[in-house]
C-alpha positions, -999 to 999 in steps of 0.1 A, spaced: 95 -347 112 106 -382 102 140 -394 113 167 -400 87 198 -384 72 199 -351 54 223 -328 37 215 -291 40 227 -264 15 225 -228 26 218 -206 -5 247 -182 0 252 -176 -38 231 -170 -69 201 -193 -75 219 -210 -104 250 -217 -84 230 -229 -54 211 -253 -76 244 -266 -90 258 -271 -55 227 -290 -45 231 -313 -76 268 -318 -68 260 -327 -32 234 -352 -44 260 -367 -69 285 -371 -41 260 -388 -18 231 -402 -39 215 -419 -9 212 -388 12 184 -363 4 192 -326 0 173 -296 16 181 -260 5 177 -231 29 168 -202 5 145 -172 0 129 -189 -30 124 -226 -38 152 -246 -55 138 -272 -80 146 -308 -71 153 -302 -34 133 -299 -2 128 -262 5 134 -246 39 124 -209 37 149 -182 46 136 -148 56 163 -124 49 148 -96 69 145 -117 100 173 -121 125 199 -149 122 186 -165 154 150 -167 141 161 -182 108 184 -207 126 155 -218 149 133 -223 118 159 -244 101 163 -266 131 125 -270 134 121 -280 98 150 -305 100 135 -319 132 150 -352 143 168 -360 111 206 -363 114 225 -337 94 253 -353 75 266 -320 59 258 -283 64 271 -267 32 276 -230 22 289 -214 -9 318 -189 -6 310 -166 -35 324 -131 -30 299 -117 -55 269 -127 -33 265 -107 -1 249 -135 20 271 -134 51 241 -142 74 233 -174 55 270 -185 57 270 -178 94 238 -197 100 251 -226 80 282 -227 103 263 -223 135 237 -250 124 263 -277 124 300 -266 128 313 -301 130 296 -310 97 304 -277 80 313 -279 42 324 -249 21 320 -247 -17 337 -222 -39 321 -209 -71 338 -237 -91 322 -262 -66 356 -271 -52 350 -278 -15 366 -284 19 356 -291 55 371 -276 87 394 -305 93 432 -307 98 435 -328 67 419 -300 47 445 -274 58 463 -274 25 430 -270 6 420 -242 29 453 -224 24 452 -228 -14 416 -214 -13 427 -183 7 457 -177 -16 435 -181 -47 409 -157 -32 435 -131 -23 450 -133 -58 416 -129 -75 409 -99 -52 441 -82 -62 437 -89 -99 401 -76 -99 412 -43 -84 441 -37 -107 420 -44 -138 396 -20 -156 368 -11 -132 387 -21 -101 396 3 -72 433 5 -78 429 9 -116 402 36 -113 423 58 -89 455 53 -109 436 64 -140 421 94 -121 455 105 -107 470 105 -141 442 128 -153 435 151 -124 405 166 -141 387 133 -136 388 138 -99 363 167 -100 332 145 -100 341 121 -72 356 150 -52 324 170 -56 303 140 -49 320 133 -16 320 169 -7 282 170 -14 276 140 9 296 157 36 278 190 31 245 172 37 257 156 69 270 190 81 236 206 72 217 180 92 238 188 123 235 226 118 198 222 113 195 204 147 209 234 164 190 261 145 163 280 163 127 273 156 105 299 140 72 310 153 40 295 140 27 322 115 -3 342 123 -31 342 98 -48 376 93 -82 372 75 -91 408 65 -98 401 28 -129 404 6 -146 371 -4 -136 363 -39 -107 353 -62 -76 372 -72 -60 357 -103 -22 363 -106 -7 357 -141 31 362 -145 40 368 -182 73 374 -199 69 383 -236 36 364 -236 13 388 -253 2 361 -278 -5 336 -250 -25 362 -230 -46 371 -260 -56 334 -263 -61 325 -227 -76 356 -210 -112 355 -226 -119 321 -210 -105 333 -176 -126 365 -176 -157 347 -187 -157 326 -155 -151 354 -130 -178 374 -112 -176 412 -114 -171 426 -79 -159 393 -65 -127 389 -85 -97 406 -101 -70 397 -126 -34 408 -119 -9 403 -147 27 407 -137 45 420 -168 78 403 -161 104 423 -182 84 419 -214 96 435 -246 65 428 -267 42 456 -256 23 434 -231 15 463 -207 2 486 -235 -19 458 -250 -35 450 -216 -43 486 -208 -60 490 -241 -78 457 -245 -85 449 -208 -85 482 -188 -99 464 -157 -69 441 -154 -43 452 -129 -9 453 -144 23 451 -123 53 460 -144 89 449 -138 115 464 -160 137 434 -156 129 397 -158 123 382 -124 122 346 -112 88 329 -111 86 334 -73 95 370 -73 71 377 -101 41 361 -86 49 375 -52 44 410 -66 9 399 -77 1 382 -44 10 415 -25 -16 433 -46 -44 406 -41 -75 419 -24 -96 387 -22 -98 357 1 -84 333 -25 -55 337 -49 -52 317 -81 -17 315 -96 -21 309 -133 6 306 -159 0 323 -192 3 290 -210 -26 274 -191 -59 275 -209 -88 270 -185 -119 249 -193 -155 259 -181 -161 255 -144 -124 258 -136 -127 285 -108 -159 272 -93 -145 237 -89 -113 250 -72 -133 273 -49 -158 245 -40 -129 224 -26 -124 249 2 -160 245 13 -157 207 13 -122 203 29 -117 221 63 -84 239 68 -75 237 31 -45 257 19 -45 248 -18 -67 232 -45 -50 223 -77 -63 216 -112 -61 186 -135 -36 193 -163 -39 181 -199 -16 185 -228 -23 192 -265 -33 162 -285 -3 142 -296 19 155 -267 30 133 -238 11 142 -206 41 153 -186 20 168 -158 -14 157 -145 -18 179 -114 -18 148 -91 17 155 -78 34 127 -58 65 117 -39 63 79 -43 74 57 -14 92 33 -38 114 54 -61 139 42 -87 174 53 -78 179 68 -112 146 87 -115 135 121 -103 116 116 -71 87 140 -77 62 126 -102 27 132 -115 4 103 -113 -24 96 -137 -58 102 -119 -83 74 -115 -117 79 -131 -140 94 -106 -115 105 -80 -117 140 -67 -102 160 -37 -74 135 -33 -46 148 -11 -15 158 -29 20 169 -18 16 204 -34 -4 223 -60 12 232 -93 22 269 -92 8 274 -126 -29 264 -120 -38 264 -83 -60 283 -59 -46 293 -25 -60 307 7 -46 342 4 -43 348 42 -24 316 47 -3 322 16 8 355 30 14 340 65 39 317 49 57 346 34 43 339 -1 64 319 -26 100 313 -15 124 333 -37 155 312 -34 146 289 -63 161 306 -93 149 310 -120 120 286 -115 109 251 -104 104 235 -70 91 267 -54 56 252 -55 67 220 -39 84 241 -12 52 261 -7 30 231 -4 53 213 19 57 243 43 19 245 44 15 208 52 39 212 81 13 235 96 -14 209 87 -27 231 59 -34 207 31 -35 206 -7 -60 186 -28 -63 176 -64 -95 188 -81 -103 166 -111 -132 188 -123 -110 219 -126 -93 213 -160 -66 232 -179 -48 226 -211 -10 233 -207 12 244 -235 43 232 -216 73 255 -212 59 279 -237 79 307 -220 109 291 -203 119 271 -234 127 304 -251 155 312 -227 168 278 -214 177 245 -230 161 213 -217 194 202 -201 196 236 -183 161 233 -170 167 198 -158 198 209 -140 179 238 -124 153 213 -112 179 190 -96 197 219 -78 165 234 -65 154 200 -52 185 198 -31 179 233 -19 144 224 -10 155 195 12 179 217 31 156 246 35 123 229 44 130 195 60 138 196 97 136 158 104 173 149 105 168 113 96 145 120 67 167 148 54 198 126 54 180 98 35 166 122 9 199 141 5 219 109 1 195 94 -24 194 126 -45 232 132 -45 238 96 -55 214 100 -84 230 132 -96 265 117 -93 253 87 -114 240 110 -141 272 132 -139 292 102 -152 274 107 -185 266 145 -184 291 171 -173 262 195 -166 254 175 -135 290 181 -121 279 217 -116 249 205 -95 273 185 -72 295 216 -69 265 238 -60 255 212 -33 286 222 -14 268 253 -4 240 234 14 248 247 49 240 282 36 205 270 24 192 263 59 161 284 67 143 289 100 111 269 101 83 268 127 77 235 146 61 209 124 24 203 134 23 174 110 53 150 109 73 155 78 75 118 70 37 117 72 34 145 47 55 126 22 34 95 28 1 113 23 16 128 -9 29 94 -22 4 91 -50 -9 59 -34 -43 74 -25 -75 80 -44 -105 98 -30 -139 93 -45 -168 115 -35 -200 96 -29 -236 106 -21 -243 139 -4 -240 142 33 -274 137 51 -270 130 88 -248 139 118 -213 125 125 -205 98 101 -193 63 107 -157 57 95 -152 21 82 -116 11 80 -109 -22 62 -80 -42 48 -102 -51 18 -129 -34 -3 -164 -45 7 -173 -48 -29 -172 -68 -51 -184 -96 -28 -153 -117 -32 -152 -133 3 -173 -137 34 -159 -106 51 -169 -85 21 -204 -100 21 -208 -90 58 -194 -55 54 -214 -46 23 -247 -59 36 -244 -41 69 -231 -9 53 -260 -10 28 -285 -11 56 -266 14 78 -267 39 50 -304 44 57 -296 61 90 -259 71 89 -234 87 66 -204 64 61 -168 71 50 -149 40 38 -111 38 39 -97 6 26 -66 -10 11 -65 -21 -25 -40 -39 -46 -43 -12 -73 -59 22 -75 -90 18 -97 -125 35 -99 -147 29 -69 -177 8 -78 -211 26 -79 -224 1 -53 -201 17 -27 -205 53 -38 -243 49 -34 -240 41 3 -209 61 13 -203 98 15 -167 92 5 -146 62 -5 -108 63 -1 -85 37 -16 -50 32 -2 -27 12 -24 -11 -16 -4 24 -27 -12 30 -64 -5 62 -82 1 72 -118 9 100 -105 31 90 -90 64 115 -78 91 116 -94 126 89 -78 147 70 -84 179 38 -83 159 23 -110 137 33 -110 100 -3 -102 89 -3 -71 111 31 -60 96 18 -66 61 -10 -41 67 11 -15 85 13 14 61 25 50 68 2 61 40 -29 46 58 -19 63 91 -16 96 73 -49 92 54 -68 83 86 -54 114 104 -67 136 75 -100 118 72 -107 122 110 -99 159 106 -121 163 76 -152 143 87 -150 142 126 -167 108 126 -185 96 157 -174 59 154 -144 43 137 -152 8 128 -121 -13 123 -127 -44 103 -105 -75 110 -80 -79 137 -50 -66 119 -66 -32 115 -67 -27 153 -32 -11 148 -49 20 135 -70 27 166 -48 55 177 -50 72 143 -88 73 146 -88 93 178 -110 110 191 -137 88 174 -150 59 194 -134 27 182 -152 -6 173 -132 -37 163 -150 -62 142 -135 -96 149 -145 -116 118 -122 -143 134 -108 -144 169 -74 -149 153 -55 -163 183 -83 -190 186 -79 -198 149 -42 -202 153 -46 -224 183 -69 -247 163 -44 -248 134 -16 -257 159 -36 -287 170 -37 -299 134 0 -293 128 24 -280 155 45 -260 130 73 -238 142 63 -208 121 27 -211 131 36 -213 168 57 -182 164 28 -163 149 4 -177 175 25 -163 203 26 -129 186 -12 -130 180 -19 -136 217 0 -105 227 -13 -83 199 -49 -93 199 -54 -92 236 -37 -58 238 -60 -46 210 -91 -57 228 -81 -35 258 -80 -4 236 -114 -7 220 -147 9 230 -166 -21 215 -155 -55 202 -179 -72 178 -178 -110 176 -196 -133 152 -208 -157 179 -213 -161 216 -184 -186 216 -161 -159 203 -175 -133 227 -167 -156 256 -132 -162 242 -126 -124 242 -138 -122 278 -143 -84 278 -173 -64 290 -173 -43 259 -175 -74 236 -209 -79 218 -221 -106 196 -233 -94 162 -239 -126 142 -234 -130 104 -265 -132 82 -277 -136 47 -296 -115 21 -327 -135 19 -340 -116 -11 -308 -120 -31 -303 -157 -22 -336 -171 -32 -338 -206 -46 -352 -208 -82 -365 -244 -79 -344 -257 -108 -330 -292 -105 -293 -295 -96 -268 -313 -117 -264 -349 -107 -235 -356 -83 -222 -321 -83 -204 -308 -52 -196 -272 -45 -169 -257 -22 -166 -219 -19 -136 -206 0 -110 -179 -9 -75 -194 -10 -64 -161 7 -76 -177 39 -53 -206 49 -80 -227 67 -98 -229 33 -68 -244 17 -63 -268 46 -100 -278 43 -98 -285 6 -66 -305 10 -83 -326 37 -114 -332 15 -93 -342 -15 -71 -366 5 -98 -381 27 -131 -380 10 -127 -373 -27 -113 -406 -41 -145 -427 -36 -167 -398 -47 -147 -393 -79 -148 -430 -86 -186 -428 -84 -187 -400 -110 -189 -369 -88 -178 -334 -99 -161 -310 -75 -166 -273 -82 -142 -250 -63 -146 -212 -62 -112 -200 -49 -115 -162 -49 -91 -137 -64 -56 -147 -74 -57 -184 -63 -23 -191 -79 -7 -164 -58 -20 -179 -26 -13 -215 -36 23 -204 -40 23 -183 -8 12 -212 14 29 -241 -5 53 -247 24 22 -255 46 -2 -271 23 -4 -282 -14 -39 -295 -23 -40 -317 -54 -64 -296 -74 -53 -307 -108 -70 -340 -108 -99 -351 -131 -134 -342 -121 -122 -309 -103 -133 -275 -117 -114 -245 -103 -127 -210 -107 -112 -178 -93 -134 -149 -82 -170 -152 -93 -191 -120 -90 -223 -139 -85 -222 -173 -68 -259 -180 -71 -257 -199 -104 -230 -221 -88 -253 -229 -58 -282 -237 -82 -260 -262 -101 -248 -280 -70 -265 -310 -55 -244 -308 -22 -224 -280 -6 -194 -289 16 -176 -271 44 -148 -295 54 -129 -270 76 -105 -283 102 -101 -250 120 -124 -219 120 -131 -188 140 -160 -165 135 -189 -179 115 -190 -192 79 -213 -169 58 -211 -194 30 -231 -218 52 -259 -193 55 -259 -185 18 -262 -222 9 -290 -227 34 -308 -197 19 -304 -212 -16 -320 -244 -1 -290 -266 -4 -280 -297 16 -247 -291 34 -222 -316 47 -198 -300 71 -172 -307 98 -178 -292 132 -154 -264 124 -173 -256 93 -203 -245 113 -182 -229 141 -203 -205 162 -236 -214 145 -252 -229 176 -287 -223 163 -283 -251 137 -296 -286 144 -273 -314 132 -290 -339 110 -319 -315 102 -304 -282 90 -270 -296 81 -252 -330 82 -221 -330 106 -192 -354 101 -158 -358 117 -138 -378 92 -132 -379 55 -148 -413 52 -179 -401 70 -181 -371 47 -178 -393 16 -206 -416 29 -229 -386 38 -225 -370 4 -231 -404 -13 -263 -408 7 -276 -374 -3 -268 -382 -40 -288 -414 -38 -316 -404 -14 -335 -374 -29 -361 -374 -2 -335 -371 26 -317 -343 7 -349 -324 1 -359 -326 37 -326 -310 48 -329 -284 21 -364 -273 33 -353 -272 69 -322 -252 60 -342 -224 43 -367 -223 71 -340 -219 98 -321 -192 79 -354 -172 74 -360 -173 111 -325 -166 125 -301 -150 100 -318 -120 84 -293 -91 78 -321 -66 85 -324 -78 121 -286 -78 125 -283 -43 111 -308 -29 136 -287 -43 164 -256 -26 148 -274 7 146 -282 4 183 -245 0 190 -237 31 170 -262 51 190 -247 39 223 -211 48 212 -221 82 199 -241 90 230 
């Protein structure tokens, strides 16, 4: 960092006020530059990032590293009581206590000097006065309680709210001391088939309409229909005995809750599976077959639930894909129904809808059937599904089982919408207390829900009754058996951030589980190219199950479904703010409780022989893949890559990440049964006996040159901006080699991968390549790069740091293109001959000269192109590499 003088503003107020403070400081001292320490960049000032989830010490070290040897003239903070940035103010003081400057929100300022004592005293008096005036005005603490005390009835809501909070804390302590129940015994002495239980209250018309479709799908001798006539006054029982004499009718003289009604039917069930079906659910063809098939495809299944549709023109309030999202709005009900993705089926859900789900009858009875404390209805199906999940008895969403729901056709006759909503909220609180035994999880959910109910109660007095009923929480505690599946993991699995897509039928023995941070298709980067090509060839001998992160849940491409038995997408939530951790930031970015939960269930479902973890950050999931043998594919030896980057620029942040990578990656190597490296150089860097070189390759049939002439003086660079070394390479080329080439009429074509603007912004504090100049063409993701290769006269790889091997080099060689590269650009490709297969340069000037020579000497260029294609045919065929990978699979599977 260059020496000089600097003023530093710590953004301890709103962005607008921070920007005004920076401008004011610049006005006071126009000759001294200003830097702003803030979470986001402040226009017109040098930016020093502040990571609000990191410790004050780490942030202080980062500020000192960025300031470097420059002398700090002032360290300024903003004392704005509306902004809770105490850490930033403290860091600003610790950074330079003798140069400390404090602004108020009017940009008045003082320093900690004796001569400023009067100013400081006036500031404290002014702050105390404002504090007092705020609280005695409308909305303030004193005013609010004075107003409540004058109208004692207004104390009900805050009193009940505080009482409800206290009741939740008391319940959590009582739950800790409550005895554990026994794991229920499952008695399987039932006939194979389906019992359909339909509760109905004055629903003769609905039964008349829905029963024919139900009966048409059931096999005689392997099914039964049980209608629970729930206090009907419309002659339902007489109608059924006449029109459908084979239907079993359970009659209750008085209306029962939903749970009590269906439990009467469950007690009569004779078959192995019981379908709970509301009388306002109209089944489509194949409904029962699809639900039943799920039990054959998912081991240990408790419930399969249908996809729900609503009449045309009605809002689809339910879908069947129930969820408890990880990120929930504070004002919204936490249980939701997510829209299914086209093609998904058998996705895990938190519970099955009590109105259209098929259950394992023996397990249903082992749980004591449907809990009867949820009066008159709602949440009992959530309770049932959750209690089953605690025993690792899962529920799945079956997209092919479809029903049309005439929503609340029965309940709306007897309750208003507000009453039903209040019932829903109260029963949710009861569920938390009755079913959740994890004290920390229970407290968080209780506090969140009570806060939301209290917020609504300020506008709707009906919710005050919910707060009052919450005082009875200690009495809602129920004995539960030990959880065989962690309760937080159950909620993660049912978060709605998973989509399962069935692929081709199973053909072979134990499958290979591929776990990846990115989808292998489309071929948007080198890692995807490698994964897809090897998976496509492995599919000839092995079944494969793919589990990968995705930015959004969307249909799985047919290219993956053709080579996988199942594809599972897990939605990844990204954030720029990561908490302090001993692990690298990239590892923390990909740490997901949903992924852990999905892997546990995938291992249980498929019993794979090998779990193949793609990229270093996915090594954190090795334990979740037990007992499968683990294979880590090191596309880059990451600690080696960071060591190279540090040689280019000894940055504080990068050095911090490097230290973390050394610990994490070396520890990960020790836990793996095999480590796959891209080159012998990387294998030696790993230094473990279980490390094996499995080089990158190229699809020689796909990347076949057409013989068309390239466009004159056209240069191609392919490198996703998601990978920092690619941005550093482009910046190096534009600074050091591009000016003379542009002056000579060259065109630079850059293919930057998905979301280039996002990654340019993400890495802007480290590198900002000048990509907006004339003669530069930027494209984002391109599904087929072959036309770009055809148009190019020269392909460049100006990397300054690299680990693994560059697949784009091999593709360019296969397309018979002349390549100009730095040594890092062909890292690990020891088989290449410099000057024959590829031209190697060390500086930007050398690169510009080599490219110019290839432009002007077609014979030289054509000789390199011919040699490149010949070499790649001999040494980099995916078919040969895939055979080596298959051998590794066989060794691991024994």
